[in-house]
PARO-778626 format. One record per residue (C-alpha): residue number from 1; x, y, z. Coordinates in pm, 1 decimal, decimal comma, always signed. Layout:
[rec NUM; [X; Y; Z]];
...
This chain:
[rec 1; [+0,0; +0,0; +0,0]];
[rec 2; [+129,0; +341,9; -94,6]];
[rec 3; [+234,9; +569,9; +192,3]];
[rec 4; [+102,7; +926,0; +228,1]];
[rec 5; [+261,8; +1246,4; +348,5]];
[rec 6; [+80,9; +1506,2; +555,7]];
[rec 7; [-45,1; +1670,7; +235,5]];
[rec 8; [-182,0; +1342,6; +104,4]];
[rec 9; [+77,2; +1304,5; -171,5]];
[rec 10; [+176,2; +947,0; -254,3]];
[rec 11; [+545,0; +890,2; -191,5]];
[rec 12; [+594,5; +521,5; -267,6]];
[rec 13; [+520,9; +299,4; -563,5]];
[rec 14; [+165,0; +183,3; -624,8]];
[rec 15; [+83,8; -188,1; -636,2]];
[rec 16; [+146,9; -379,5; -956,4]];
[rec 17; [-136,8; -422,3; -1201,6]];
[rec 18; [-292,0; -769,2; -1184,7]];
[rec 19; [-282,9; -796,6; -1562,7]];
[rec 20; [-363,0; -1165,8; -1600,5]];
[rec 21; [-682,7; -1187,3; -1390,4]];
[rec 22; [-795,1; -841,2; -1500,9]];
[rec 23; [-751,4; -940,4; -1864,5]];
[rec 24; [-943,5; -1262,7; -1802,9]];
[rec 25; [-1236,4; -1073,4; -1647,0]];
[rec 26; [-1240,3; -808,7; -1920,6]];
[rec 27; [-1206,8; -1075,9; -2188,4]];
[rec 28; [-1493,5; -1279,0; -2040,7]];
[rec 29; [-1715,0; -971,8; -2044,3]];
[rec 30; [-1615,9; -894,9; -2402,7]];
[rec 31; [-1672,5; -1255,4; -2513,4]];
[rec 32; [-2018,7; -1254,2; -2355,6]];
[rec 33; [-2111,9; -928,7; -2529,5]];
[rec 34; [-1971,9; -1049,3; -2860,5]];
[rec 35; [-2152,3; -1383,9; -2839,3]];
[rec 36; [-2489,7; -1215,6; -2788,8]];
[rec 37; [-2444,6; -907,5; -3007,5]];
[rec 38; [-2603,3; -1066,0; -3314,7]];
[rec 39; [-2921,0; -1186,8; -3142,8]];
[rec 40; [-3268,4; -1032,1; -3182,9]];
[rec 41; [-3223,1; -717,8; -3391,5]];
[rec 42; [-3136,1; -350,6; -3416,5]];
[rec 43; [-3234,4; -109,1; -3144,0]];
[rec 44; [-3429,0; +193,5; -3268,1]];
[rec 45; [-3136,1; +420,4; -3179,7]];
[rec 46; [-2897,3; +205,1; -3384,0]];
[rec 47; [-3122,9; +232,4; -3689,0]];
[rec 48; [-3122,5; +608,6; -3638,3]];
[rec 49; [-2743,9; +622,6; -3600,8]];
[rec 50; [-2697,0; +438,4; -3930,5]];
[rec 51; [-2900,5; +702,2; -4114,9]];
[rec 52; [-2744,6; +989,5; -3919,3]];
[rec 53; [-2404,1; +854,0; -4020,3]];
[rec 54; [-2499,4; +917,8; -4382,8]];
[rec 55; [-2591,6; +1276,9; -4291,3]];
[rec 56; [-2272,4; +1360,7; -4106,1]];
[rec 57; [-2273,2; +1694,9; -3930,2]];
[rec 58; [-2102,4; +1850,1; -3629,7]];
[rec 59; [-2422,6; +1803,5; -3435,6]];
[rec 60; [-2780,4; +1685,5; -3432,5]];
[rec 61; [-3087,1; +1794,2; -3239,8]];
[rec 62; [-3034,7; +1518,7; -2983,7]];
[rec 63; [-2661,8; +1440,1; -2981,9]];
[rec 64; [-2311,4; +1531,5; -3098,0]];
[rec 65; [-2153,6; +1349,2; -3397,8]];
[rec 66; [-1929,9; +1080,0; -3243,3]];
[rec 67; [-2170,3; +782,5; -3234,7]];
[rec 68; [-2323,4; +843,9; -3581,1]];
[rec 69; [-1966,7; +858,0; -3714,7]];
[rec 70; [-1892,8; +518,9; -3558,3]];
[rec 71; [-2211,2; +382,6; -3714,5]];
[rec 72; [-2098,6; +509,4; -4055,0]];
[rec 73; [-1755,2; +350,1; -4017,6]];
[rec 74; [-1901,5; +17,1; -3904,9]];
[rec 75; [-2147,5; +17,6; -4197,2]];
[rec 76; [-1855,7; +62,2; -4435,5]];
[rec 77; [-1637,8; -199,5; -4267,5]];
[rec 78; [-1897,8; -465,0; -4187,5]];
[rec 79; [-2163,9; -410,2; -4454,6]];
[rec 80; [-2459,7; -379,2; -4220,2]];
[rec 81; [-2362,2; -662,5; -3984,1]];
[rec 82; [-2525,8; -625,0; -3643,6]];
[rec 83; [-2222,0; -782,4; -3476,0]];
[rec 84; [-1993,9; -540,7; -3659,9]];
[rec 85; [-2209,8; -242,7; -3564,8]];
[rec 86; [-2183,1; -331,3; -3196,5]];
[rec 87; [-1815,5; -428,5; -3197,3]];
[rec 88; [-1699,4; -78,9; -3099,3]];
[rec 89; [-1929,8; -87,9; -2795,2]];
[rec 90; [-1787,7; -423,2; -2689,2]];
[rec 91; [-1433,7; -290,0; -2719,0]];
[rec 92; [-1524,2; +24,0; -2523,0]];
[rec 93; [-1660,6; -183,9; -2234,1]];
[rec 94; [-1356,9; -412,7; -2234,6]];
[rec 95; [-1129,6; -107,2; -2220,7]];
[rec 96; [-1338,7; +49,0; -1942,2]];
[rec 97; [-1312,8; -273,1; -1741,5]];
[rec 98; [-933,5; -262,1; -1761,4]];
[rec 99; [-942,8; +105,0; -1663,0]];
[rec 100; [-1138,6; +13,1; -1350,1]];
[rec 101; [-842,4; -200,3; -1241,7]];
[rec 102; [-603,9; +86,5; -1316,7]];
[rec 103; [-815,8; +329,0; -1111,5]];
[rec 104; [-816,2; +78,8; -823,9]];
[rec 105; [-439,4; +61,8; -847,5]];
[rec 106; [-403,5; +441,8; -842,7]];
[rec 107; [-620,4; +451,4; -530,1]];
[rec 108; [-381,7; +205,1; -366,0]];
[rec 109; [-563,7; -122,2; -429,9]];
[rec 110; [-360,2; -439,2; -471,5]];
[rec 111; [-419,7; -750,3; -678,1]];
[rec 112; [-730,8; -875,4; -498,5]];
[rec 113; [-894,0; -531,7; -488,0]];
[rec 114; [-835,2; -490,0; -860,5]];
[rec 115; [-999,0; -825,1; -933,6]];
[rec 116; [-1297,3; -741,8; -713,0]];
[rec 117; [-1347,8; -402,3; -878,5]];
[rec 118; [-1326,6; -535,0; -1234,7]];
[rec 119; [-1558,7; -829,2; -1162,1]];
[rec 120; [-1815,2; -595,5; -1005,7]];
[rec 121; [-1805,1; -353,3; -1297,9]];
[rec 122; [-1779,7; -600,2; -1586,5]];
[rec 123; [-2102,5; -781,4; -1499,8]];
[rec 124; [-2310,3; -497,7; -1357,2]];
[rec 125; [-2653,8; -449,4; -1520,5]];
[rec 126; [-2569,1; -108,0; -1664,3]];
[rec 127; [-2243,5; -240,4; -1812,0]];
[rec 128; [-2402,2; -531,2; -1996,9]];
[rec 129; [-2710,5; -340,3; -2108,2]];
[rec 130; [-2524,7; -46,1; -2260,6]];
[rec 131; [-2237,4; -265,3; -2378,8]];
[rec 132; [-2476,1; -475,8; -2585,2]];
[rec 133; [-2586,9; -181,1; -2800,3]];
[rec 134; [-2423,1; +93,7; -3001,4]];
[rec 135; [-2522,5; +391,5; -2790,2]];
[rec 136; [-2391,2; +727,2; -2676,3]];
[rec 137; [-2412,5; +605,3; -2315,2]];
[rec 138; [-2166,1; +322,5; -2381,7]];
[rec 139; [-1893,7; +561,5; -2489,9]];
[rec 140; [-1992,0; +817,7; -2227,6]];
[rec 141; [-1911,7; +560,1; -1958,5]];
[rec 142; [-1580,6; +483,9; -2132,1]];
[rec 143; [-1477,1; +850,1; -2154,7]];
[rec 144; [-1580,6; +921,0; -1794,2]];
[rec 145; [-1380,5; +619,9; -1676,0]];
[rec 146; [-1074,9; +722,9; -1877,1]];
[rec 147; [-1096,5; +1080,7; -1750,8]];
[rec 148; [-1137,5; +960,7; -1392,1]];
[rec 149; [-826,3; +743,9; -1423,0]];
[rec 150; [-624,4; +1035,8; -1564,3]];
[rec 151; [-730,4; +1259,4; -1275,0]];
[rec 152; [-649,8; +989,7; -1017,7]];
[rec 153; [-309,8; +934,9; -1174,2]];
[rec 154; [-239,5; +1307,0; -1181,7]];
[rec 155; [-330,2; +1338,2; -813,6]];
[rec 156; [-78,8; +1066,6; -731,2]];
[rec 157; [+207,6; +1160,1; -966,1]];
[rec 158; [+143,6; +1533,9; -1019,4]];
[rec 159; [+252,8; +1485,9; -1381,3]];
[rec 160; [+114,5; +1802,2; -1539,8]];
[rec 161; [+109,9; +1652,6; -1888,2]];
[rec 162; [-178,0; +1428,9; -1779,4]];
[rec 163; [-398,1; +1738,5; -1768,6]];
[rec 164; [-331,9; +1795,3; -2137,4]];
[rec 165; [-435,0; +1436,8; -2210,6]];
[rec 166; [-740,5; +1485,5; -1991,3]];
[rec 167; [-834,3; +1787,2; -2201,8]];
[rec 168; [-807,7; +1576,1; -2515,7]];
[rec 169; [-1029,4; +1305,5; -2364,3]];
[rec 170; [-1284,8; +1559,8; -2238,7]];
[rec 171; [-1304,3; +1724,0; -2580,6]];
[rec 172; [-1356,1; +1397,4; -2768,9]];
[rec 173; [-1596,2; +1280,9; -2498,1]];
[rec 174; [-1798,6; +1599,3; -2548,2]];
[rec 175; [-1834,6; +1513,8; -2917,1]];
[rec 176; [-1997,9; +1189,6; -2803,6]];
[rec 177; [-2225,3; +1320,5; -2526,8]];
[rec 178; [-2233,5; +1661,5; -2364,0]];
[rec 179; [-2254,8; +1505,7; -2016,6]];
[rec 180; [-1875,3; +1500,1; -1992,8]];
[rec 181; [-1899,9; +1874,4; -1925,5]];
[rec 182; [-2097,5; +1792,4; -1609,9]];
[rec 183; [-1818,8; +1555,7; -1503,2]];
[rec 184; [-1559,7; +1830,0; -1553,9]];
[rec 185; [-1764,5; +2065,9; -1336,9]];
[rec 186; [-1813,7; +1795,1; -1074,0]];
[rec 187; [-1440,9; +1723,6; -1057,1]];
[rec 188; [-1365,5; +2094,4; -1032,3]];
[rec 189; [-1612,0; +2127,3; -744,3]];
[rec 190; [-1451,7; +1827,7; -575,7]];
[rec 191; [-1105,3; +1976,0; -610,1]];
[rec 192; [-1219,0; +2312,4; -472,7]];
[rec 193; [-1398,5; +2155,4; -177,2]];
[rec 194; [-1166,9; +1869,6; -84,9]];
[rec 195; [-835,6; +1955,8; -238,6]];
[rec 196; [-564,5; +1854,8; -194,9]];
[rec 197; [-482,0; +2223,5; -168,1]];
[rec 198; [-127,9; +2190,8; -295,6]];
[rec 199; [-259,0; +2014,6; -604,9]];
[rec 200; [-513,1; +2292,2; -661,5]];
[rec 201; [-248,8; +2564,5; -627,5]];
[rec 202; [-6,7; +2379,6; -852,4]];
[rec 203; [-275,9; +2318,5; -1114,6]];
[rec 204; [-379,2; +2682,7; -1127,5]];
[rec 205; [-18,1; +2795,3; -1170,9]];
[rec 206; [+71,3; +2534,8; -1433,3]];
[rec 207; [+35,5; +2589,5; -1805,3]];
[rec 208; [-81,0; +2227,5; -1848,2]];
[rec 209; [-422,5; +2292,7; -1693,9]];
[rec 210; [-491,6; +2587,2; -1921,1]];
[rec 211; [-356,1; +2406,6; -2227,3]];
[rec 212; [-575,7; +2107,8; -2147,0]];
[rec 213; [-882,4; +2327,6; -2104,9]];
[rec 214; [-805,4; +2508,8; -2429,9]];
[rec 215; [-766,8; +2177,3; -2611,9]];
[rec 216; [-1099,6; +2050,1; -2477,2]];
[rec 217; [-1277,4; +2369,7; -2583,9]];
[rec 218; [-1111,8; +2361,4; -2926,8]];
[rec 219; [-1226,2; +2004,4; -2991,3]];
[rec 220; [-1578,9; +2069,5; -2862,9]];
[rec 221; [-1616,3; +2403,0; -3042,4]];
[rec 222; [-1752,0; +2270,4; -3376,5]];
[rec 223; [-2042,6; +2103,5; -3195,6]];
[rec 224; [-2109,2; +2415,4; -2988,6]];
[rec 225; [-2099,8; +2621,7; -3308,2]];
[rec 226; [-2350,1; +2384,3; -3474,9]];
[rec 227; [-2583,4; +2405,5; -3176,4]];
[rec 228; [-2564,0; +2785,8; -3174,5]];
[rec 229; [-2635,4; +2805,5; -3547,3]];
[rec 230; [-2942,7; +2584,1; -3512,5]];
[rec 231; [-3099,7; +2747,1; -3208,3]];
[rec 232; [-2957,3; +2520,2; -2934,3]];
[rec 233; [-3188,9; +2221,5; -2996,1]];
[rec 234; [-3016,4; +2013,6; -2727,8]];
[rec 235; [-3145,9; +2259,8; -2469,0]];
[rec 236; [-3493,0; +2176,2; -2599,9]];
[rec 237; [-3405,6; +1808,2; -2565,7]];
[rec 238; [-3299,9; +1864,6; -2205,7]];
[rec 239; [-3642,0; +2015,2; -2133,1]];
[rec 240; [-3813,3; +1717,3; -2298,7]];
[rec 241; [-3606,5; +1475,6; -2089,3]];
[rec 242; [-3690,3; +1670,5; -1773,9]];
[rec 243; [-4062,6; +1662,6; -1853,9]];
[rec 244; [-4051,9; +1293,9; -1943,8]];
[rec 245; [-3959,6; +1196,3; -1584,0]];
[rec 246; [-3819,0; +862,9; -1698,2]];
[rec 247; [-3774,0; +598,0; -1423,1]];
[rec 248; [-3953,0; +810,7; -1166,8]];
[rec 249; [-3783,9; +1141,5; -1250,0]];
[rec 250; [-3626,0; +1323,4; -958,6]];
[rec 251; [-3802,5; +1104,2; -703,5]];
[rec 252; [-3663,2; +786,7; -855,3]];
[rec 253; [-3315,5; +921,9; -931,8]];
[rec 254; [-3138,4; +818,5; -611,5]];
[rec 255; [-3316,4; +481,3; -566,8]];
[rec 256; [-3221,1; +393,6; -924,1]];
[rec 257; [-2854,1; +434,4; -832,6]];
[rec 258; [-2894,6; +118,1; -624,2]];
[rec 259; [-3005,8; -72,2; -934,0]];
[rec 260; [-2760,7; +31,3; -1205,3]];
[rec 261; [-2476,9; -163,5; -1041,6]];
[rec 262; [-2714,3; -432,9; -914,7]];
[rec 263; [-2860,3; -452,2; -561,9]];
[rec 264; [-2614,2; -725,6; -447,6]];
[rec 265; [-2323,8; -491,4; -521,1]];
[rec 266; [-2476,9; -169,0; -392,1]];
[rec 267; [-2291,3; -217,8; -60,5]];
[rec 268; [-1960,1; -219,2; -251,8]];
[rec 269; [-1996,0; +119,6; -420,8]];
[rec 270; [-2164,4; +270,8; -115,7]];
[rec 271; [-1868,9; +153,6; +93,3]];
[rec 272; [-1644,7; +310,5; -169,9]];
[rec 273; [-1823,6; +643,3; -142,9]];
[rec 274; [-1806,6; +630,4; +236,8]];
[rec 275; [-1437,1; +543,4; +222,5]];
[rec 276; [-1363,9; +843,0; -1,5]];
[rec 277; [-1515,9; +1073,5; +260,7]];
[rec 278; [-1405,3; +908,1; +583,7]];
[rec 279; [-1092,9; +696,8; +537,9]];
[rec 280; [-765,3; +886,5; +594,6]];
[rec 281; [-595,2; +664,4; +336,0]];
[rec 282; [-835,2; +800,0; +70,8]];
[rec 283; [-809,0; +1171,3; +144,0]];
[rec 284; [-591,1; +1232,3; -163,0]];
[rec 285; [-884,3; +1118,8; -377,8]];
[rec 286; [-1165,9; +1270,1; -173,0]];
[rec 287; [-1256,2; +1498,5; -460,3]];
[rec 288; [-1425,1; +1201,4; -631,9]];
[rec 289; [-1670,5; +1171,7; -344,2]];
[rec 290; [-1756,5; +1539,8; -365,5]];
[rec 291; [-1778,6; +1512,9; -743,8]];
[rec 292; [-2042,4; +1241,5; -696,1]];
[rec 293; [-2240,3; +1469,4; -462,1]];
[rec 294; [-2209,3; +1763,7; -701,5]];
[rec 295; [-2327,9; +1554,3; -995,5]];
[rec 296; [-2626,4; +1422,2; -804,0]];
[rec 297; [-2726,7; +1779,8; -721,9]];
[rec 298; [-2676,4; +1897,1; -1081,0]];
[rec 299; [-2878,1; +1611,3; -1230,7]];
[rec 300; [-3155,9; +1648,4; -976,1]];
[rec 301; [-3180,6; +2019,6; -1053,2]];
[rec 302; [-3168,7; +1971,2; -1431,0]];
[rec 303; [-3390,2; +1660,9; -1434,6]];
[rec 304; [-3123,3; +1426,5; -1567,6]];
[rec 305; [-3186,4; +1058,0; -1618,4]];
[rec 306; [-3077,8; +800,3; -1364,5]];
[rec 307; [-2808,2; +639,6; -1580,5]];
[rec 308; [-2622,2; +969,5; -1618,6]];
[rec 309; [-2429,9; +879,0; -1300,6]];
[rec 310; [-2305,0; +546,4; -1439,5]];
[rec 311; [-1975,3; +699,1; -1548,3]];
[rec 312; [-1871,4; +755,1; -1185,3]];
[rec 313; [-1951,9; +396,5; -1089,2]];
[rec 314; [-1597,7; +275,9; -1178,8]];
[rec 315; [-1421,4; +498,5; -925,9]];
[rec 316; [-1677,7; +415,4; -655,7]];
[rec 317; [-1635,1; +43,9; -721,6]];
[rec 318; [-1257,2; +87,0; -718,0]];
[rec 319; [-1270,4; +256,4; -378,3]];
[rec 320; [-1528,3; +4,1; -256,0]];
[rec 321; [-1316,1; -288,4; -369,9]];
[rec 322; [-1030,9; -158,4; -153,3]];
[rec 323; [-1271,8; -134,5; +140,4]];
[rec 324; [-1396,5; -489,5; +75,1]];
[rec 325; [-1037,9; -612,0; +44,1]];
[rec 326; [-968,4; -467,9; +388,0]];
[rec 327; [-1283,8; -632,2; +523,1]];
[rec 328; [-1158,2; -968,6; +399,3]];
[rec 329; [-821,5; -907,7; +562,8]];
[rec 330; [-983,5; -827,6; +895,5]];
[rec 331; [-1137,8; -1173,8; +928,4]];
[rec 332; [-1048,5; -1304,4; +1275,0]];
[rec 333; [-961,5; -1657,1; +1163,0]];
[rec 334; [-932,9; -1860,4; +837,4]];
[rec 335; [-1288,1; -1991,1; +868,2]];
[rec 336; [-1428,4; -1639,2; +897,2]];
[rec 337; [-1211,8; -1536,7; +602,1]];
[rec 338; [-1356,4; -1815,9; +389,5]];
[rec 339; [-1710,7; -1717,9; +487,5]];
[rec 340; [-1651,0; -1356,0; +391,4]];
[rec 341; [-1494,3; -1460,1; +62,8]];
[rec 342; [-1793,2; -1685,3; -8,0]];
[rec 343; [-2036,3; -1400,8; +64,1]];
[rec 344; [-1850,6; -1170,6; -173,9]];
[rec 345; [-1819,8; -1433,4; -448,0]];
[rec 346; [-2188,6; -1519,2; -416,7]];
[rec 347; [-2290,4; -1152,1; -444,1]];
[rec 348; [-2077,1; -1100,7; -755,0]];
[rec 349; [-2196,8; -1424,8; -917,2]];
[rec 350; [-2562,9; -1358,0; -834,7]];
[rec 351; [-2535,4; -1006,7; -971,2]];
[rec 352; [-2374,1; -1136,0; -1289,9]];
[rec 353; [-2643,5; -1398,6; -1347,9]];
[rec 354; [-2926,0; -1150,8; -1292,3]];
[rec 355; [-2750,7; -895,1; -1514,9]];
[rec 356; [-2726,7; -1147,4; -1797,7]];
[rec 357; [-3087,9; -1259,5; -1758,8]];
[rec 358; [-3218,7; -902,3; -1754,4]];
[rec 359; [-2970,0; -732,8; -1984,8]];
[rec 360; [-2871,6; -965,7; -2268,1]];
[rec 361; [-3071,3; -1146,8; -2539,3]];
[rec 362; [-3032,9; -1499,1; -2400,0]];
[rec 363; [-3394,7; -1613,9; -2433,7]];
[rec 364; [-3541,9; -1776,2; -2745,8]];
[rec 365; [-3752,0; -1516,7; -2923,5]];
[rec 366; [-4064,0; -1729,2; -2886,6]];
[rec 367; [-4036,7; -1713,3; -2507,7]];
[rec 368; [-3902,3; -1360,2; -2470,8]];
[rec 369; [-4241,9; -1195,8; -2416,0]];
[rec 370; [-4294,0; -1392,8; -2093,8]];
[rec 371; [-3943,0; -1340,1; -1959,4]];
[rec 372; [-3834,7; -1113,3; -1676,9]];
[rec 373; [-3618,6; -922,7; -1924,4]];
[rec 374; [-3922,6; -825,5; -2130,1]];
[rec 375; [-4085,8; -691,2; -1815,3]];
[rec 376; [-3802,8; -463,5; -1702,0]];
[rec 377; [-3573,5; -395,5; -1999,5]];
[rec 378; [-3722,3; -139,2; -2236,2]];
[rec 379; [-3418,5; -143,4; -2463,5]];
[rec 380; [-3443,8; -519,4; -2517,9]];
[rec 381; [-3807,5; -488,8; -2624,7]];
[rec 382; [-3709,0; -223,4; -2877,4]];
[rec 383; [-3480,0; -467,4; -3063,4]];
[rec 384; [-3763,0; -702,1; -3161,2]];
[rec 385; [-3994,2; -692,9; -3461,5]];
[rec 386; [-3848,6; -436,3; -3700,0]];
[rec 387; [-3857,4; -656,8; -4013,8]];
[rec 388; [-4222,0; -743,1; -3942,6]];
[rec 389; [-4297,3; -374,3; -3892,8]];
[rec 390; [-4150,7; -288,5; -4233,3]];
[rec 391; [-4342,6; -578,9; -4388,4]];
[rec 392; [-4664,1; -422,9; -4255,1]];
[rec 393; [-4572,2; -86,8; -4408,3]];
[rec 394; [-4488,3; -261,7; -4735,3]];
[rec 395; [-4828,5; -432,7; -4727,8]];
[rec 396; [-4999,7; -94,8; -4717,6]];
[rec 397; [-4775,4; +28,0; -4998,5]];
[rec 398; [-4855,2; -273,1; -5219,1]];
[rec 399; [-5227,7; -215,3; -5166,6]];
[rec 400; [-5199,6; +107,1; -5365,8]];
[rec 401; [-5256,4; +122,3; -5742,6]];
[rec 402; [-4934,7; +128,0; -5945,1]];
[rec 403; [-4962,6; +497,9; -6033,7]];
[rec 404; [-5004,8; +587,8; -5664,0]];
[rec 405; [-4711,5; +368,0; -5561,2]];
[rec 406; [-4483,3; +576,2; -5784,2]];
[rec 407; [-4589,5; +893,7; -5599,8]];
[rec 408; [-4630,6; +752,3; -5248,8]];
[rec 409; [-4452,7; +889,4; -4942,2]];
[rec 410; [-4367,4; +701,2; -4622,0]];
[rec 411; [-4397,1; +926,7; -4315,6]];
[rec 412; [-4320,5; +788,1; -3969,1]];
[rec 413; [-4375,6; +913,6; -3617,7]];
[rec 414; [-4026,6; +845,7; -3486,6]];
[rec 415; [-3671,5; +797,1; -3603,3]];
[rec 416; [-3667,6; +425,6; -3520,3]];
[rec 417; [-3957,0; +357,0; -3756,2]];
[rec 418; [-3796,7; +567,0; -4028,8]];
[rec 419; [-3461,3; +396,7; -3972,9]];
[rec 420; [-3623,4; +53,2; -3996,5]];
[rec 421; [-3790,2; +137,9; -4329,5]];
[rec 422; [-3458,7; +275,6; -4449,5]];
[rec 423; [-3278,0; -45,6; -4345,8]];
[rec 424; [-3527,9; -306,4; -4467,9]];
[rec 425; [-3757,7; -118,8; -4704,8]];
[rec 426; [-3538,8; -96,9; -5013,9]];
[rec 427; [-3558,4; -471,6; -5068,6]];
[rec 428; [-3938,5; -442,4; -5057,3]];
[rec 429; [-3954,8; -152,9; -5301,0]];
[rec 430; [-4047,3; +113,0; -5045,1]];
[rec 431; [-3954,5; +477,0; -5105,2]];
[rec 432; [-3709,0; +659,5; -4879,6]];
[rec 433; [-3886,6; +728,3; -4547,9]];
[rec 434; [-3925,7; +1066,6; -4385,9]];
[rec 435; [-3989,6; +1172,3; -4027,8]];
[rec 436; [-4017,7; +1496,3; -3833,1]];
[rec 437; [-3867,0; +1340,9; -3520,9]];
[rec 438; [-3540,5; +1476,5; -3373,2]];
[rec 439; [-3256,1; +1487,6; -3628,5]];
[rec 440; [-3468,5; +1335,8; -3904,8]];
[rec 441; [-3664,1; +1661,4; -3929,1]];
[rec 442; [-3354,5; +1850,2; -4045,8]];
[rec 443; [-3307,8; +1615,3; -4340,5]];
[rec 444; [-3608,8; +1775,2; -4500,3]];
[rec 445; [-3969,0; +1712,2; -4589,3]];
[rec 446; [-4085,4; +1457,8; -4847,4]];
[rec 447; [-4107,2; +1565,1; -5210,6]];
[rec 448; [-4426,8; +1736,3; -5324,2]];
[rec 449; [-4550,3; +1440,0; -5527,7]];
[rec 450; [-4919,2; +1490,0; -5464,6]];
[rec 451; [-4945,4; +1116,8; -5398,0]];
[rec 452; [-5075,6; +925,3; -5097,6]];
[rec 453; [-4891,3; +923,0; -4767,9]];
[rec 454; [-4834,3; +598,7; -4578,0]];
[rec 455; [-4823,9; +723,9; -4220,3]];
[rec 456; [-4736,5; +520,8; -3913,4]];
[rec 457; [-4676,5; +617,7; -3553,3]];
[rec 458; [-4955,0; +876,7; -3537,9]];
[rec 459; [-5315,7; +865,2; -3422,7]];
[rec 460; [-5608,5; +936,8; -3648,8]];
[rec 461; [-5697,1; +1270,6; -3490,1]];
[rec 462; [-5348,2; +1408,8; -3552,5]];
[rec 463; [-5343,8; +1302,0; -3916,9]];
[rec 464; [-5689,7; +1449,6; -3978,1]];
[rec 465; [-5537,5; +1795,2; -3927,2]];
[rec 466; [-5329,1; +1759,6; -4240,4]];
[rec 467; [-5517,1; +1518,8; -4471,3]];
[rec 468; [-5881,5; +1515,9; -4573,1]];
[rec 469; [-5887,6; +1138,4; -4616,4]];
[rec 470; [-5729,4; +904,1; -4362,5]];
[rec 471; [-5800,8; +529,9; -4380,2]];
[rec 472; [-5653,8; +235,0; -4192,1]];
[rec 473; [-5454,9; -2,6; -4413,2]];
[rec 474; [-5325,5; -250,5; -4156,9]];
[rec 475; [-5188,2; -304,3; -3810,4]];
[rec 476; [-4839,5; -406,9; -3705,6]];
[rec 477; [-4782,0; -730,7; -3515,1]];
[rec 478; [-4424,3; -828,2; -3432,0]];
[rec 479; [-4529,1; -1193,0; -3414,7]];
[rec 480; [-4383,6; -1255,3; -3070,3]];
[rec 481; [-4636,7; -1082,0; -2846,8]];
[rec 482; [-4373,3; -834,9; -2728,7]];
[rec 483; [-4518,3; -506,2; -2605,2]];
[rec 484; [-4297,8; -237,7; -2751,9]];
[rec 485; [-4370,8; +100,2; -2906,4]];
[rec 486; [-4456,6; -38,8; -3249,5]];
[rec 487; [-4669,4; -334,1; -3141,2]];
[rec 488; [-5026,1; -286,9; -3258,4]];
[rec 489; [-4974,9; +49,4; -3429,5]];
[rec 490; [-5199,8; +126,8; -3725,0]];
[rec 491; [-5063,5; +192,2; -4073,4]];
[rec 492; [-5264,8; +471,5; -4233,9]];
[rec 493; [-5308,5; +579,7; -4593,9]];
[rec 494; [-5360,3; +955,1; -4614,9]];
[rec 495; [-5486,3; +1141,7; -4921,9]];
[rec 496; [-5585,5; +1496,4; -5011,6]];
[rec 497; [-5316,3; +1680,0; -4821,2]];
[rec 498; [-5452,5; +2010,6; -4700,2]];
[rec 499; [-5127,6; +2210,5; -4737,0]];
[rec 500; [-4789,7; +2152,9; -4905,2]];
[rec 501; [-4513,0; +1976,6; -4709,8]];
[rec 502; [-4300,1; +2290,9; -4705,1]];
[rec 503; [-4577,5; +2474,1; -4517,1]];
[rec 504; [-4658,9; +2207,8; -4258,9]];
[rec 505; [-4304,6; +2078,6; -4200,7]];
[rec 506; [-4217,5; +2330,6; -3923,8]];
[rec 507; [-4537,3; +2233,0; -3737,2]];
[rec 508; [-4458,6; +1861,8; -3755,9]];
[rec 509; [-4120,5; +1880,9; -3579,9]];
[rec 510; [-4109,7; +1704,9; -3242,2]];
[rec 511; [-3840,2; +1593,8; -2997,6]];
[rec 512; [-3826,7; +1305,3; -2753,9]];
């Protein structure tokens, strides 16, 4: 264990990295994600990312450009393969798992603590759920973990160049998800409140801090410029998220923190948070505890979603693993030590099993609807039934006379539906879909063909505002009895449009 001076500065070498067991744990997590990445189907967000990747910009109404760019690259490299699309997410989670071990080491944790921390993180519910999909949250967790490790290492070594690297990571992370700016503020609050004071004074005097901040701003600037040019749509998105009150909103925010790592492991990260505040051996890294508090306050005030805190889970698990390691060492006799080890191993194994059963597509599709995963995992439900959905749209299209088919427009209520028609519709002869949802709206209205509109994802009353004739042409059934957003929706055929697309397009825009 590293020794500390009166200022909290580490003076001796940190423990060695337990590369072999850490690599085994990270590799097992990666193998599990890879083995299941081709099952079921695309998530609605993935279908959206694929289309957004063909409309590359420095920003979108609901996100920066990093994840759509990855989707574009994967489409080029893997020709639409679902496994290929999700490979970058798998690699990000594997890298984050290794970083958890490195954070544990920086905090003074030895071999056993590193193994405990990586095992807890690798098979936590949030890790497997976001690691299974291509999502902005997956890479947000990776960038937060990398930035946390750089800060922990800087606190120990006081190598100023690490702040320049941290600026690079923060800038790129901002191009993935703007939440990294909240982390930067949280860490700054932690440093101001908890110090160490000599580190704060040294940082403010050093050119590396200001160079790192300048680099982060320079990298993030194109996205900020895009947002400013387009009226700051992500501020509108933030309001929509706040009003949505997902997972209980502000009331459910703190209780949900007990679930994202899994209830069996909640004592580990809670012990880690307590240790950061109370243990003298952790005072050098106390800023992470205050950063957690600051982020909770910021997300409660702004109405952030519960998973926004997942990026700080690695450092809490790292600190908690050191606390658990000490608890194992304090066993009064070998028998008590074995009992404590068995309790810990059982908690980790139970958490892993539940995480797999609730977070990964391990059930046969025919039995998925009755599974526990279908009951609690919204994202899993949204990966089922897209080909059948497009078949239903194609059925409505084929019901039209040939002259109307040539002029028909497909108009969907959300980007997932539009992305699905884009992905599967060409083989069925469907025209390019359009939607007024989020970023899709900026890619323009349909052409003024004067033909019928095949609309899906809207109710009859809404469509009656814009078309004089609205008739039902079918209903979607995913074939598996899975209750997701598209199950049971009506496909409408709309005729006699009351006003041109160019006039109604601004009214149709919506965010969610």
